[in-house]
N, C-alpha and C positions, 0 to 999 in steps of 0.2 A: 848411696852416697859411697865414693871409696877415698879414702884418707892414709896420708902417709904423715899427719902430724904428729909430732913428737909429744905425747902426753906424760911419759915418764922418763927421767925423772924431771923433764922440762917444767912446763908451766905450774903455777901454784895450784891446790886444790881448787880455789873459786874461779880460776879460768879455765881448767879442766871441765867444771861444773857449767859454767856458762857456754861452752862449746859444745857438748852434749846436748844442754836443753835448747841452745840455737838450732841443733841438726835436728833434733826429733820434735822440734815444734815445726819444722817444713817437709819432712819427710810424710811421704802418705801413708795411711793406714795399712799395717803389714810390710811397709818398707823397712829397709836395713841399712846401716853404716858400716861398710868393710874396711879394716883396718890392717895394714901390713906393718909389721913390725918386727924386730930383733929381738932375741930372747925365747924363754923356754915358757912365759906366762903372759897374759893379757897386761897391757901397760896400765890398764883402769884398775884401781883398788875395787874391791868387793863391797865395801861399804857404801861408796859412792854408786856404783852399779845397783845397789838395792835401795837407795835413796830415790833413783829416778825409775825404778821399776822396769830395769834392762837385764836382759842375760845374754852371755857370749856364748859363742859355740865356736871352736878352733875348726876351720874349715880346710886347712893345709899347713903344709910345714916343710922345710928342706934341712937336713943338717949338712948338706954338701957347700953351703955358704957358712963362710964366717964373719961374723958371728952367724950361728943358725937363725934363721928368718921364718915367721910364721904370718899366718892369715886368719882373722878372726871376723867372723859375723855378729854384730851386736843389734839386737831388735828389743822392741817392747815386748815384757812379758804377757800373755796372752790372760786376760781375766779367769780366774778361777769358776769352773761352774759350780751354781748354787748345789747345796747338798739338800735334797729332799727327804726330810725324815718319814714322808708318809710310806717309802720304798724300801726302809732300812730292815 
């Protein structure tokens, strides 16, 4: 999914939460949401990303634009592999 939705400082945190929950309820496993935004950091606050087990990667940017623009990939965190104490 590609989004230009204004998530900061626009919608309230509950609305942002609802948008992200809706997106990731409908994106197939391994899918991602790509977000085009203006500014130097991801428009979604880290505590909200942590709550939904999402991670953000900046995949592109341009400083030739005013304001500077960035492109982010938002994905579900992969589950941590279990630790096998027998091989420690």
